[in-house]
N, C-alpha and C positions, 0 to 999 in steps of 0.2 A: 854883398855876395863875395866875400874874401876868400880866395883859395890859398892864401900865404902858408907856406910850408908843404903844399900839395905837389904831387907830380903827375904829369899826364902824357899819355902816348896818343897821338893822332895820326892814323894811317891815312895816307894820301893827303899829308898835311902841307904839302908845298904850294898847292894852287887851289883856287876856287873856295868851295865850302870848307874844305879841310884847312886851308890857310886861314880863312876867317875864323875858324874855331880856335886854331893855335894862337892866333894873335889875340883874340879876346880872353882865352884861358891865361895867357902870360899877363895880360893887363890886370887880371884879377889877382895875380901873384903866383900862379902855378909854374913850376919849371917844366917845360914842354919838349918831349921828343918829337921832332918833326919828321915823320917818315916819308920817304920817297921811293918810287920804283925806279925810274931811269932819269929824271930830271934833277940831277944833283944842283945844277945852277939855280933852279927855282927854289930848291930847299934851303940853300945857303942864303939866298935873298930874303926868304921869309925869316930865317933865324936872325940875319942882320937887322931886319925891321923891328924884331922883338927886342933885341939887346939894345938898339938905338933908343927905343922908347923906355928903357929901364928894366926890362924884363930878362928872364933866363930861358935859354932854349939851346938845343942841339940837334943836328941833323942825324937821322938813321937811314941808311940805304938798304933796301932789300926788294928785289923783283918778286911780286906775289903770283901765285898761280904756277910756280915751277917747283921742281924737287928741291927740298931744303929751304924753302922760302921762310918758314917760321924759325928755323934755327939760325939762320942768317940775321933776321930781324932781332931776335932776342940777344943774339951775342953783342950787336951794337947797342941795344938797349941797356943791357946790363952795364956795359962799360960806361956809358953816359950818366946812368944813375948812381954808379959809384957805391953801390951797396944799399942805396935807398929804396923804400918800398915804391910800388906803382899804385897810386890812389885813383887815377881816372883813366879809363880806356875808351877812345872814340873810334869805333869801326866805320870809317868813312870811305876808304878807298874802293873804288868801283870803276868798271869800264862798260861800254855799250858798243855793240856792233849794229850799225844801222841796217845791215843786210840780214839781220836775224829775224825776219818775218817767217811765217810758216811755210812759204813756198821757197825760200832761198837758204834758209838756215842749214849750216853744215855741221857734221859731229865735231870737227876741230874747233869752230868757232863756239858751239855750245859748250865744249868741254872748257875752254879758256874762260868764258865769261862766268860760268859756274865756279870755276876754280878760284878766281879772283874775288867774286861778289858773294859767294857763300861758304866755300870751303876755308878760305883764308880767315874771314871773322870767326869761324867756329874753333879753329885750331890756335889762332892767336888768342882768343879769349881763355881756351883751356890753358895755355902756357902762362897767361898773364894772371890767373887766379891765385897761384901759389905766392906771387909777389904782391897781391892786393891785400891790404888789411881790411879787417871787417869794417863796414860802413863805407866802402868803396863805391864807386860810379862807374857803370858802363853804359854808354850811349851809342845806338846803332843809328846809321843814316839810311833811311829807306826811300820811298818816292810815291808820289801821288799816282804813279801808274799801278798801283795796287787796287785803285778804285775807279780810275777811268781808263778806258781801252787805248791802246797805241799798237801799231804794227809790230814793234820790236818785242816779241813774245818772250824771248829768253831773258831779256833784261828784266821785264815785269815779273817773270817767275822768281828770279832771284830776290827781288825785293819783297815779294810776298813771303819767301822762305824766311828773311830777315825779321818780318813782322812776327812770324810763329817763334823764330828763334827768342826773340825778346820775351814773350809771354812765358815760354817754358822756362828760360832761364832765371827770369825774375822769381818764379815759384821755387826753383831749386835753391837759389841763393838767399832767399828771405830770411832764413835763420842766421845768416852772417850780416844781415842788414845791409847787404849790398843791393842797391837799385839798379835796375836794367829798364831803360826806355828807348823808345825809337822816335827820332825826329823824321818827319815825312815831309820833304819839300815839295812845294808845287813847281810850277814851271820857273826856273831860276837860271839867271845868266851865269855860265861857267863855261870852261873850254868844251865841255860835253855839249853844251847848247849855244855854239857860236852862232847859230841861225838867228838868235835874238838881236844880234847886232844890226840886222836889217831892219830898218825903221817900219816898213809895211808888217813884218813879223811881229815886231814889238807891239805894235798898234792892235793887232789882232788878239794878242794875249791880254793886253790892256782892256779890251772890250769885254773880256769873260771873267775879270777879276773884280770883286766889289771894291777893292782899294785902288783900282784903276792903273795898275802897272804889273810888270813881272817882277819876280823876285831877285834880290840881289844877294850875294854870298854872306854879307854881314847879318842879312835879315835871319838867316839860318844859324850862323856862328853864335850869334847871341843867345838863341834858344838852347843850342847846345851847352853853353856855358852855364845856363840857368839849371839844366838837368845835372849838371856836374857840381852844383853848389848845394850848400846845406839848405837853402831855400827850397829845394825840391825833394827834402828827406822823406816825405811821406807820399810820394808818387813812385810807383814801380809797376812794371808790366804793361805800360801804356804806349800807344801810338798817337803822336800829336801832329795833326796836319798843320803846316806852317806855309800858308799858300796865298795870303791876302784876300781870301774869300773867293777861292776859284769856283766858278759855275754855281754860285748861289741863286742865279736867275739873271734875266737880261738887265743890262745896265741902261736905265733910262735917262741919262745925262743929256 
């Protein structure tokens, strides 16, 4: 699954699933732009981890969801690429507001979550396409909340939008042999899901997963790397649930 000579941008690449994807892509040989919004220290640590393992990476800072976010991101990206193409784009960055239920959601919160989770991937992709050669790879990170219900309705809406974005974009970019796919994690331990560090919560999730545990960031990062590779050349426009067999039925262990 070699990615030698390839370049990649991972949004939200400093922590969680983004970090796992960046580390795995670099391990396969790609030079990785590790995007971060505000946590520069985490991005630098991710870059240092990649470099220490023999890989290539650089950090790119840009707060998403604000005016000029895409311009700032691509100024840093172009500088880091040094004139090279961008072969792989991973749209991973996202936020959730746990007050975004139908009773308490505000216009301000709605606008912020939509801007980061939907608007940013759209216009980042638009800006990336002129830099991407034919045969490139785009991987979007969605969520299982598109098929199981949760109170945080706005976050779920944004991830449903990404699934539609994937299918439409795959059709549009087919003539260029650029594949577009979505990785849809189940319940995965990240900063966003810090509640999984509670043993009782983790046990409840384990009880509804066929493989008997919640997900971890490398479980998702490895699948993102697969979609970025030539092994996935005949897959496009798909949403892959990566969730350990979530809610397949009662666990009778």
